[in-house]
Structure formats: C-alpha cells, structure tokens
N, C-alpha and C positions, 0 to 999 in steps of 0.2 A: 507388883500392883498400877503402874507408872506404866511399865510396859500394856498391859491391857489395856488402861486409859486412854492411850495412844491409838490401838487398832479400834478402841472401840469408835472415838471421833473418826476415824479413815474411813468404817463406814455406814456413820454416822455424816459425813461431808459427800461420801460419793458410797452409793449401795451400791447393790450388786446388779439388781434386776427390781423389774415389776412383775408381779406374776397374778394374772388373773385367772381365775379357776372356771374350766369345763371341760365340756365330754370332749370335743377334739380341740387339742390345742396348737397353735400358730405361735411361731418365733416371731419378732419384732427388734433389728438394728434400726438405732437412731445415733448420728451426731448428737448428743445430749450436749455435750463436751467438746470445745475447740481443743486441738493438741496442744499436750501441758510441753513447758521449755525446761530445760534441765536436768534430765533424766526423771522430772514427775510425768506421768501416764494423762492428765490430765489439767487441761486448763480453766477456763474460765466457762460460765453457760449459753449455751447458745439460743436465743431465745427464738427466732424463727425458724432455723433450720432444724434444732432439736427439737423445743418443747411443739412449735405448732404441728411440727408434722409426727410426733409421740401422740399427743394428743386428737389428730385424725384417727390414727390406729384407732386409739380407743374408741372415738366418734361413731367410727363405722360399724366394729366389734357392737356397741349398742343398739345402733341401726340393722344388722343381721338380725339379733337375738331376739327382740322385739316386732320382727316380719316374722307373720303365721305363712308367709310361702314360700319361702328362703328357710330352709337347712328347719323346718319344724319339728320341733320337740328337739332338737338336738341346742345345744349352748357351744357357741365358738372362746373359747378361753386364749391366754395370751403370758407368753413369756417374753416380754419387752429387753433385749440389754443395750450397753451406753458403749457405742465406738470407739469414744472422744477421738472422732474425726482423723484417728490410727488403726494403718491396716494390720498391723502386727500387734496392738489391745485390741483390737475389731477381731483378731484370730484367736487369740488367748477365751472372747467372751464367748465367741460362738462356738466352742466345745462343750459349754454346756448343752447345746440342741442336741447332741449326740450321745449322751450319758445313757442315757437309755439302753443305746445301741448297743455298747460297748461292753459283752460278756466281761465280770468279773467272776476270780475267784475268791470264795470265803470259805473254803472248808478247811482253812488252817488260824479263823478268827476264832475265838470264844469270849465269854463274857467271863470275870471273876468266878461266879460261880460255876462255870461252866459250861454253860449250857451257849448252845449257838445263838447268833445274837438277828435280832427283828431288824432288816437292813432296808429301809424306805426306798422302795423303786423311785425313781427320778420320771416327772413325765415325758409322754414319748411327744415331739414335734415334728407333725406332720407336714409341715412347710413354711420359709420363713420369708416375711414381708422386708426387705432390705438389699444390700444395704445402700447409703446414698452417695456416697464416694465409690468410683468405678473403679480406686484400685484398690479400696475396703471392697468390695464385693469381688473381685475377682479373687483376693486372696481368699475370703471365704468360699467362695463357689468353691473352689479346689477340694477343699474338705468336706463340703455337704454332698459331693456328687460322688465319694468315695461311702457314702452311706445313705446315697438314692433318696435324696431331702431334696424337693423341688424350691426353689426361691424364685422369686418376683421382686424384681425395682424398683423403684417408685422416680428413682433419679440418675440410676449408671449409665450416660451413655457412651460409654467408650466402645466404638467398631470392633476393638478385640471380642465384645462378649458376643456378638454374633456367630464366632465359629462355633459350630453346635457337635463337634468335634470333643473341643474341649470342656466346653463350657454347656453339658447338653441337659443337666438341670437347671437352667438360669433361664429364665426369662424374664421381660418390662414392660410396663404400661407406657415407659415412653420412649419415644423413638430414638435410636440407634443417631451418635456425632455424622457417621456414615451418611444418613440423610440429611444431617444441617449442614455437612461438609458440603454438599453435594446443592442446598438449599444456598449456601454461601456464595457457594463456584456463578451459583443463577445470579446471584444478584451483583453482584463482580460485574460479568458479563452483560446484564440490565444497565450497569451505568456507564457499560464502553471503557471499563478497565482494560489491561491486558497485559499490565505487569504491578506487582504489588506483594510484598515481603509478608511475612509469616515471624508470628513470634507466640510462641509455647511455653507457659510455666514445665518446669520439669515434673514428667509424673505421667501417669497414665491417662490420664482426661487428655492434658495437652498436646502431649507429643502423638496422641494416638489420632485425634480430632487434626492436627496439623498433614500429619499422614496419610488421612485419609482424604483431608481436602486437596493436597500436592497430586493424590494418586488422581482423583477424581478430575483435578485440571489437567492433568497431563494427558487422559484419555480422550477428553473433551477435544482439546487441542485450543489455540490462541488465547493458551494465559499461561505468565513465565512469570516463575518465582523468583524476585532478585533477589534475598535474603532469608533466610530461616534461622535465627534465632531462638535460645532459648535461655528462661529464666531462671536459674537452680533454686534448690529446694529451699536451701538456706545463701541468700542471696550478700552480698560481702559490701559493704560501706560503699557509695561511687557504681555498683553495679547496675543501677539503672539509667544512671547517665552515659555509662560506657555503652548498652542499648540502643539510647537515644541517639550518639553521637556514629555506631555503627548504621542505623537504618537512615542518616544523613550522609551517607558515603551514596548510597544511590536517591538521590533527591526526586527524582521521578515516577518515581517508586510511592508517591505520595497514599496511594493504600495502604493497608495495614491490616490483614486479618489476625486477628487476638482468640486464641485459645488459652484462658490461663484463670487463675483465684481473682477473686474480687479485690484482695490485697496489693497484689499485682497490678491488678488494672491500676487499681489508685495511685500506684507509686511510678507508674508509666507516664500516666498523665504529669503527675507532680517533676518527673522529668523534663519532660518538653515543655511545661511551662515555664519552668526556671532557665530552661535555654532560649525563653523566646523564641519558641515553634510553633505557639498556638496558631491553630488556621493550617499547619503543615500537613499534620497528619489526617488523613478521615481514615477511622476505625471499623472495622467491620468486625463486631462483637458476636462470638456465642453465647449460648444460653447459659455459663456462668455471670455472663453482665447483666443480658435480658433485661428489663427494663425498673434493674435494681437502684436506688439513690443513694446506698451507700459507697458505689467504687466511684462516683464520679463530686461526692461530696469535696465543694470549694473548690473545685477544678472544672465546672461547667462548660468556664469561653474555650479549655480545651477540648473537651467532649463532643462541643457543638457540631451537628451534622452525624455524627456517629451512628451509626446504623448497625444495630444486635437484631439479635431471634430470641425467640423463645418458644416452647411445645407450646400450641394453642392449650389453653387454658381458661378456667371460667371460676370465679369467684362463688364458694358455694356457699350459699346463705345460712343454710341449715346448721354448720360449722360454724357461721360467725355467732350465731345465737348459742348456740352451747360453748364456746371460747368462754364469748364476754361474761358468762352466767360463770364459770367455774368461778370459785374460792377456796380458801384453804380446809375449808370447813365440808364443804362438799367433792372436795377431789383427792381424800386421801389416799386413792388410790395408785397415783401419780409421787413417787417416794420423790421425785425431783423438784415438784412444782412450788415448795416450800423456797428451793434457791430461786427458781424463776421469780417468784412473789418477789425478795427483795430486792433480785438483780432489777423487777421493771417500775418497781414503786419506789427504788431507790431508799428504802427504809431495811432494818434488821427485827426479826425475831429472835425474840429471848427463848435461850434455851439454857438446862442446866449448867453449871459451871463457867460459862463462856461470857466475858462480861462484853457490857454493849460499848462502841466505838461513841464516844459523845458526839461526834460531831454527824455523825447518823439521827433520824427518827427512830422512832419504834412503831413497828409494823403494829397494825391492830387485828386486819385481817378479818376483820370486820365494813370497814369504811371505804377501805381500797375497793377499787370497782376498775377491771380492765376496761381497757378503749375510752372510762371517763374519765379518770387520775392519769391514765397514761395513755401514751400515742399504741393505736393497735391497724395493721394490717395486713392481711392475710397472707401467707409463705404462700410462694408460688406454685410450691408443688404440693399442697395439700388435697388439693383435687385428684393427682398421682394414687396419694397413698393411702386414699379410700378406694379410686378405683383400683390397687392392686390389691388390697383386702375383700373389695365384693368378686374379683376375679376366683381370688381361692374357695372363695364361700361359691360361686357359683359353678366350679369345677369338686369342689363335693358333695353339693346337692347334684348336679347330675350325677356324680358318682353312687349314693345315695340312693335313688332311685333305679339305677341301674341294678346295682348291687343288694339292694335292701328292700325290695320293692314292698309296699304297706307298712312295712316296719316302725314300730315307734322306739325313733333313737338308733343309734350306733348299733349294728347287728355283726353277729361274729363276723363277717366278711372285710369289713371295713375296720375288726381292729386286731392286728393292727392295719392302721392305713399301707397299702403297700404306694412306696414313692414311685418309681416307673409306672404305674394306670393311673396314680394323679396325675402327674406328669403328662400323661398321653391328654387328660379332658382336660385341663387348665390350655392346653393347644389348643382346644376343640372350644373353647368356650368364643360367647359372641354376642354382647348386652352394651342396654345403654346404660353408659356411665353416668357420675356424678353429673357430668357437663350438657348432660343427653347427646354426647360423640359416642360411635360402637367402640367398644373395647373389645380386641380381638388380638391374637397373634398367627405370625408369618412360622414359616419352618423350623426359623433359626431363633425361634421363644420371642421376636421384634416388635412390637406395638409400628403400627403405620406412621408414617412421619407427614405431620400436621404442625408446623407454624404458624407463630404469628411475625409479622417485622415490624419492627419502632425504628421511630427516629427519633433520637436528642435534637429538639431544637429550641431556640433562644429567640422566640418572639417577641415582639416588640410589646407583649401584655406583660404584665405582673408574674404569670404563672408558667413561667418554662418548663420541660417537661418532655417525659417520652408520648410521642404519637405514632399510630396504626398508619402504616404508611402501605401495607399489602401482606400477605399471606403465602403459605406454600403447603401445597397438597400432592405434590409428585412433581407438581409445576408452578412458575411462580410468578404472583399475580401480583404488581409493582407497580404501584400510583406514583410513577416520577413526579408526576405535577404537583402533586403533593410535598414533595420534598422538600427541604430547605438545608441550605450548608452556609458559610459562617457568614456572620454579616446579614443574615437572612437572605441570602443571594439563591434564586431559583437555578443561576447555572452550575449544572454536573462538575465539580472538579477534574481535572484530566490525572491518569496517576497510568499513563501508557511510557516505553520505553524509547519510543520511537514514532513521531505524528506522522500520520501518513504524507506520503509522497502525492507533489502537487502533479497533476497530469505531463503527461509525458518525461516522469522520470522513473526510474525502479528503480525495484529496493536490488541496494549490496547486504546482505543477511550479513549480522555479524557471530561468526563460528563462535557454535554451542550452546548461541542467546534468541529460539527462532522469534521472542518477538523483538527483538533489538536488528535497527536495519542503516542503512547510511543510506540517500536517496541520491544517485546518478541520474543528470542530464539526459537525456538521448540526445546526442550534439548530432551536427554535419544533419544529412540526409538520413536519419536515422528514427523509428515512429517506435513506441512503444507497445510490441505484440502480445505481451501480457505483464501480469504486476513484475516478474523477472527479469524479464528481459527486453531487448532491445532489438528492431532488426533494422535492413536497410529495406529502404524503399524501392521497388522496380525502378526500372533507369526513368521509366518515360512520367515515375508520377516523384510525387516529395511530399514530406507529411505537413502534417494540418498546422496551426499556429500553435494547438493545444499538443502537439505529439503524439494522437491517442490512435492515428490513422492515417493514410495515405494517401490524398489527391492525384488528381491529373496535373501537369506543371502544362501551363498558360503554354499555347503553338501563335507565335509572332514571328512574322515577316517584313519586307520590308514594303512600309509604308511610301504611298505618295506624299506625303505632307514630313514626312522625315526629313531633318536635315544633312543626310546622307542619301537623301533621293533629288532633294530642292537642289543641290549645284550642279550636280549632274543632268538635270533635266533640263535646267537651265539652259546649257552648255548644247546639250543634245538639241533641241528648238532653236538655238540661234544656227547651229552648225545647218541643221535639215532647213531652215526660212534661208539663208544662204548660198546653198547649197540649191538647192529648188531655183531661187533668182538668176543662179550660174546657170543652171541647167534650160530655162528660161528662155534667157537671152539668147544662147548657143544656141536653141531651137529658133527664135525667130530671127536671128543674123546668120543663119547658117551658109549663108552661100558669098560670104562676107571675106575677106580675106583671112583675116587675126584668126575665123573660128580655122577657116578650113588650114589656116597653117597650122595648127594646134594638133592638127590630124581627129577630123571629129567625129570618126567613127571610136578610134582608143579613148579618145575625152569622154564619148559619153560614158563607154566603160567605164573608165576610172572612174569620172563622179555619181554613176550608179554603186559602184565598191565605198565612195565616200559618204552615201546618203545609206548606204550599211551599216556602218558602221556607225553613223548618230542614233539613225533606228534602236539599233540594239542595246541600247540603252533602255528603253522602252519594255524592251524584254527582260533584260535583267532585274528590274523595279517592280514587273508587271508580277501578280500571286502566279507562285509556282502553279502549272498542271500538264497533264501528258502532252497536250500540246504547244503550250510555251515551251514546255522543258525539249523540245525537238525543235522549236522555230532556234532555242538558244544555241544550241551543237550544231545546227545548222549554219545560224545566221553570224557566227562569233567570230568563227575562221572566215567565212565564208567574204564579208564587206574589206576584209584587209588582205586577205588573197584576190580578189579583184584588183583589188586597188595596186597593190603593188605587181603583179601578176600585167596587168599595164602597162607601169612604168618600168618593171624590167623590161619591155620587148620595146619601148620607147629607148630608154639610153642602148640597150643590146645594140639597135639598130644603128642608133648615132655611131655606137662603134667602133661597128662590123664598116660604116659607110667610110670613115675616115682611115681607118685601118688598111681596106679594101683602097682607097683614095692614094696611098702611099706607095704600092705594088702595083695597083693599073689603072687605068680608066673604066675597066668596065666596073657594073655597079657589082653589088653584092648582089645574093639571091635572096629571099623573102621579105625584101623591104617594103615591098605593096601595100596597101590597106588591106587587103583580104590577109594575104601572108600572116599581117601583125595579128589581127584579129583571130586569125587559125592559132596562131602561137597563144597569142591570151587564153584563150578559150580551153586548148589542152594543159596550158599549165593549171588556171582553175578545176579544171575536171578532176585534174588528183585529189585537189583538196575536196570534194564534191563526193567521189567514189569513196576514201576515206569516212566521209563521214557517217554513209549507208551503212558501210560495214561496222563502223560504229553501231549504229542502230539495230542490224542485225545479229552482232555478239549483244549487245546490253542493251537493250527496248529503254527509250524516256519513259525517266518513271518521278514522282516525288518523292521525299523522304523526310522525316523530322526527326534532326538534329537535336536528341538531348544533350548532348556534350560539348557542344561549343558553348554553350552559357550554362552551365553549371558550377559556379562562384562557392567560397564557403556557408553562405548566407542562403540558404533554399528559397527564402520569400525572392529573390531575385532571379533564381532559378528560370529559363525559357527553353522551350522548345523549340528548332528555327524549324520553318515550311521551307526546302528549299529543293531544285532537282539535283539527282546523285549525281554532280558531277566531281566528281575529286579534283582537288588543286593537282594534281600530276596531272588527269584526263583536260584538263582546260589547258595546261602547259605544251601537250601533246596537242589541243584543237589548235596553237596557235604558233607551234614552233615553225609548221611551213612556212607560214604567212613569213614568221621571222627570219626562215631561210632565203625566203624571196626578196627580202628588205636587204639583209647583209648582203644577198648576192647585187641588187640593183644598186647598194651603195659600192661595192666591188667597181662596177661597173659606171657608178658616176667621178668616182678618185680614176679611175682609168682616161674619162673622158672630159676630165678637166680640162686639157688642152684645147678646145673647141671654143674659137670664137668665142666671145660675151653676147654677139649678137645672131649666135645662131641657134637656132630651135630653142629648146626645153634643158638644153644639158645642162644649165650652172643651176637654174632652179628646182629641178628634180635631186641635181647634188646636195646642194642644203638642203629639201626636204629631207634627203636621207640622211644627211648627220644628225639635222633635227631631231626626226625621227625618230635615231640610234640611242640618242641623250633619252628622252622619253621614254622608253622604255627600259632603258641602262636603268633608271629611276623608277621604274615599276616594280622591277622584280625585287630588291632589298624592302619595298613597302608590302608586298602583295605578302612575302613572307615571312616577313619581318613581324606582324600579327596573327601569326598561329596561335598564339599564347592569349590574345586579348581575348575579351568577354565579347568583344563587339567586332569579331573575326570577317562576321560576314557582311557586315556593314561596311568595315573596312576596305576590305575586298575589290567589294561590289562598286561602293564610290572609287577606289583608284582602279578596275579596272576599266569603267565606263571614262570618266577623266582624262586616262593616258589616250583610251581610243578617239575620244573625244579631241584630244589635243592631238593625236597624231593624223587625225583626219583634219583639221584647222589647218595645221601644218603645210599638208599636200593643197588645199584648197584655196590656202591665203598665196603660196611660192607659184601655184600653176596657173591658177585661174581668176584670181582676182585683179590682178595687173592687167589682166586683158578686160575680164569686166568693164574696167576704169575706164581702160582708152575705148573700149566698144560703146558706153553710156555717155563719159562724159569728152572723150575727142575722137566723133566721130570721123574727122578729118583724118583719122593718120591711119583710117581703116579702109587702105584704096590698096591699090591692084600694083606691086610693083613689078619692073620688066625680073622675066626671068631670065635665070641662067642654068649652064650647061653643066652637069655632073660634073668633068673634067674644070670647067672653073670653080667650083666652089669647092672641090678637093683643091685647087692650087689657094685659093685665098684664103682656103681654112691653113694653109700649112702653112702660108706668107705669115697669116695673122701668128702661129704658131710660133716661126723662128723669130719675130719682134718683140712678142712676151715674153721669151727668154731672154733678150737683149735689154729688156727692159727699154725698148724705144718707140714711143709712143707715134703712131699713125692717122692725126685724124682723118685725111682723108677716108683712110680704111673704115672707120665709123660711123663713114656720112651715108654710104652705101648698106644698104640692106641687101642680103643674098638670101633670097624666100627660092627653096627647093622645091622642085615641081614634085607631090606627091600625089599627082595620078596618073606618075607611070608607073 
C-alpha cells in the first residue's frame, strides 16, 4: 500500500504529459523542470523557459482553433511532454510520440474470460514542436526521423542541426548559431579586434557555437583565437578561477566570445570579480546570455560593456493578456501550472495527506494574480514557440487544401498524415509571424538570421540595463557611437595581439599566429615596400622621414661661400693679383737690365703658368658642367706643366753652360731665347697632346656621386655633382708636371755650385725643394681622406691650396725679389759691363773652388756677372 502511495505521489509531483484532444495532434517538448541531481531526473520548475513557453503553445493552439481561416473545421490537439532539460530523459519521453507507429503483436494476449482484449490505440502525433536545448533536439531528432515525424524547434540553434542529411526532418524558426557566429565575427571586426579568446559550456550548444565562430573567423581571415576554453558539465570547485587565470595568460586578448549557459556565465563573472579583473574582459555573449538579467545579477560592474546577441524578437501583447489572466481555476489543462503557481507566489497549495510547511503561506488560488502579485516579464522565446505552432498549422492547412479540396475536416488522404509530405509543406510556408516578420525556412530547414545586438551599460542614471545598439540581418548595422564601456568611456577598448606598426616598420610575423607580429624598423637606406618587407632605396635616393617611400637624394656642390672654398679663393686672388703685378711691372720695365737678365721670354711663359695655377682654383670651385670639366682637365696640369717646363729649361741651360765651360770655351747649343722657348713649348705640348687624347677617349662630362656622402644616417646623405675625373686620372694628369718638377729639382741640385750671384740657379733650386715638400705633403692628405664624408671638399681644398702654395713659392723666389728691386730700388736696375762667355765660366769655376775651401772672397762678390742673353 505504501508503494502505491509513493507512485501516486510521484505522478502527482511530476505528471507525465498534457493531453489536448483534437483532430490532428501535435507533440510538444518543453523544459518544464530543470535537470535533477543525484540520480533524480527532474529538478525545480522553470517558470520562464518552461511554463511561459508551454503556455505559448497552448495559446497558439487556442488562436488557431478559433481562427475560421486557418484549418477551418479542423481542431489541433497536443501531447506536451517535459524534457527536464536532459537529453536522455527527453528521449524516453519522446517515445510517446512514436507509440502509434510501432506495430504491436497482441495475438497472444487474452482476457481472463478468454476474449481478446480491447487495446486503446494511442493518438498519432503528426509533428513535434520542440525541443528547447540543442542537445535535446539532436537526441529526439534522431528518433523522430526514423518514423518520419517532422519537428520544428523554437530555441535550438546548434549549427549541427543544419545538416540536412542527418537531421532532414528537423526545422527551426530560430536562426542557427552559424548565423549567430557570423554576426559575432562581424561585431568583433567592427570593434577593430583581431585577437580574442573563446569560452564554451561543454555540450552541443556551446561547443558547436564556438566551432562555428572559429570556422567563420578562419574563413574571413584577420581574426585569431588566443585561447579556446571549455567549461565542464560538472565544474569542480575552483574551476572558474582556473579559467580566469588561463584567460589572463593572454592579457592582450581582452575580448572573450562566450557561448555558455546562464549559470556558467554567472560564475565566470563572479570569478573575474573575485580576481579583481573588473573591466579587463569585454564579453561578446551569445543568445543564451541575450538580454537576461539573471546571468549578471550582482555582477553588473564586471558585465559592463558586454555585447550580447539575441534573435530579433518582439513581445506578444496577446500572450501577455492571455497569461496574466491564467489562474488555477481556468488553466487546469496545464498539469504543471499548480507547481508554477506555488513557485511564482511563494506559497503552498493544500494536497491530501501532505502537511503544509508552517513557514510558507497558503495559496488561495483566487486572490493571487500574475504580474500584480508577482514579477512577470514575457520570456524571450515565446514569439518563436507561437511561430513554430503556426508554421505547422500553415503547413497542414496548405496540405489540406491540396489533398482535401472542399472537404470538411480531415479527409482520408490525410489520415494518417504522411510525414515526408508534411515536411515539404513545412519548408514551403511563408507567412507573417506573431511579431510581423516573415516566417520561412531555407533548404536546410533554418530560419533566416535576424538578430538584435545589445550592450549592457552602466549609465549615470539609476537604471542600468541592456541597450539595443544594432542589428544583424545577413549584414551588420552597429551604432558604435552609442556604445559605452567601463566607466562610461566611449573609447573602444583594444583586443589585439600586436598593435599596428608605425610608419617605416615592417611586420615580422609570429609563426603560427597570423595576428601576432613584431615590428622591425626599416633601417639605413631601406624603406617600407609593403606591410611585411623593407627594400633598399635606389642608389640615387634615400628614404623619406617616415620610411614609407624613397625621395631623391639632394645634390650638392662646392659652393663659393663654403669654408672649404674661401681659403683657396683668398690665396688664389692674392696670387693672381701678385702675378698680374709682376707681369705688368715686367712689361713696363721690359728693357731694363733686371728684366732682361731674368730672361724675358721664359719669364713671361713661367708667369703665365703661375697665373694659370692660381686660376685653376676658380674652375675647381665653379659648378661642374661640360665646359668647366673640359677646362679643368686642360688647365689642371697645364699651368704646372708651363711653369716647370720653363724652370726645367732654365736649370738645364745653366747646367749645360757650366758643364760645357769645364770642357771648352765654346757655348753649348740651344741656349738662345728662341731655342729655350722651343724646348719649353715642346715640353708643354706633351701635356696638351695627352689631355686631348684623354678628351677623345673619355669626353668630359659631369656625374653625381652618391657614394661619397652616404653616411649611416640617410638624412645626411648627399649626391655630389662633380666632373668625371677619378682620383687616379687626376694624379695621371699631374704626373707629367711632377716628372718635370723632379727633373728640374735634379738639375737644381746639380747646379748648386753656381755662384750665388749668377742668374737664378739658386732661387730655382730652393723653389724646387720647397715645391717637393709641398707636394709630398699633398699626397697623403689627398688620399688619406678617401673614406671621409667630406672627401670631395677636403681633396679640392688640398689640391687648390697645394697648387697655390707651389705657385706662390715660384713667384716669391723667382720674381718678387726682382719686383722689389725694380719698384723700390730702381738705382740697382742699371746696365753692368758685359763679360765674355770664357770669363763667365772661369769666374764660376773659381767661385766653386773657393766655395769648396770655405774661403770668402768679398771682391768676387762685388762684381755681378751678367751673361749676354742676346747671343
């Protein structure tokens, strides 16, 4: 007896199903109770997800049955079951739907009187509305497809259910999570994020949602998953703290995509708050979070800024009017309504044999009113439950019109209803649903994706809450300016692995993570060719300041006002003025003894050479051009060549005269002025011919040398405009003059025995010694600056100063003393008596001997010997 009472009580506590009679019966699956614990299949009642949705089906049936246009003269009935939010329990319950289709052998069954029993045939369910959870729908769909019973879900969004080969009898009025995942990918990209973590509740809904998100993000590109974490079905103590700790391993991934159940979401937020990470994570939640207050209760600060998504829905006013008028008296068909009543009003109904808890008040059943005496807010999926029932009704209506035209009630062709045919009618429906939006299905039985996008905002007002910030219907429309983040900030937080590289920096990708990179500066003369590569600028260019392109290298030349030019120019001008003064003086006093003794013809040639040596400074500093370069080549060595050719001719003449005098009194050949000029011009012609051959082989032209001033810092790089004269060519050009100079020096050494008062042998000798020292100093300075950034300037200055110094030495030693005597001591510029060649030689020989004995003969010094230069 006690066992019977226990069973009766269990049936009363959790009755099996709701039966609504009708011509055509629809099945219904709803999570009226939560999942039980410790082996108990069912737990506490679920008011919103269970009772609201169940009542929405009953409401829809009432509306359809009272509609004369939809299924006229046909009443829809229902068999509604409780899934208890558990897939295995739902599978057991759903076997009720297929009982009528299972052939039972009753031939061996007999009554006690021997007669065959009368077995009541179970009602035939033509279609099922449900289930809620994706895992439950998957389990049930596998059974229903075997018996070809169409199924329309109002809440299952797992992408797996879109597989038309495995779940061909499954349809849904809510969009699959693949659309939701696409919308979430679009949201993440619109926020400028490219590095996020994912968090999923273990099970079909969470894992499928995250898988879809990862797959779509991979196909779209530009979005990387830092971590993909899973919340176990039965989380252990401290599990959520570990999850938060794992998320903090990649702190740059502040965006967290969460496909999780309400309880899991709440515990994740609690764990973040406990770790003092309020504001660190920015959650993007799926429709399981939606616009619900329960997941964020007491964790509003952590949830601030969370962006959530929810299938576009509307509150159905007709259902509100219907549900708020339900009572224990007028809603006896809902066998779970009494349990809902007790939970909603926190009271207790009296039952036979059960004592009432004295701490709880007694339910009257008459005085309590929904929404007046308890909080009421329409559950979010009510609209979709109604649309699912209407979709089934429209499919049956269209099927009835085609199979039973003009018939009243169900005709034979629809008894029984063929499941596969009904499925084709379901896929063909297209009508305006309870919210005014179109209800239709694609080839996979999925509804179109229509989502509202919310953000939880903690505004300055006292009414924080979810705010609609956009919508997604195949594409995203997001009002970013309406978004608010931690502390009311309007600045979108970053969730990127690596920040964009600055201009002139290339990305060096981290292997295996396409959203992570290191920034490397394009250094030296490199510029940023593209996002990932640096390339060298062309030789005549340098990178821009931001190193995104190349720009022409500035071209410079030695300017007249440059310090490198001022000193050479100053020396050259002084030299030219001095040379011109000497030339003018010599021309004016052309027939005086000093001028004639100096050898007028060669003196003018020599002074011309000195002038050209000074003048070359101006050509070396002038802006290079074809004409300037040609004159540089011609005059660079010509001035020195003229000078030293004249000096060599003079020293050679003196040497030959005195060497001949030692042997004979006969004068040597070619010592006349004409001969001397001829010898000089022959020596000069060698240089001129060489230069013109050089012109023919390599015509003069300018070049821009970009290598000379190319320091490590490209901002200091300069191209130098100069003549195409290599250092070696320059030395070759001067080499002939150097040979003349060395030869002249040799003769000057050999002629050192000539008396001091005789002609110009000693001054020429001293000039040659000094000039050699100048040019010996020139060579290391000239070639020692080859690696300097100021090479051209230093070498030009060194060359011009050396030439000016050598010219100044020649001018100063050979002509300034004469110039001084002519101008300031004209009394000394008088004709002396002439002596024969023999006397000259004898005097020179005697002077040489006396000099060797270190005997000073003042009398010999009193007489000046002036050789006859006219002979």
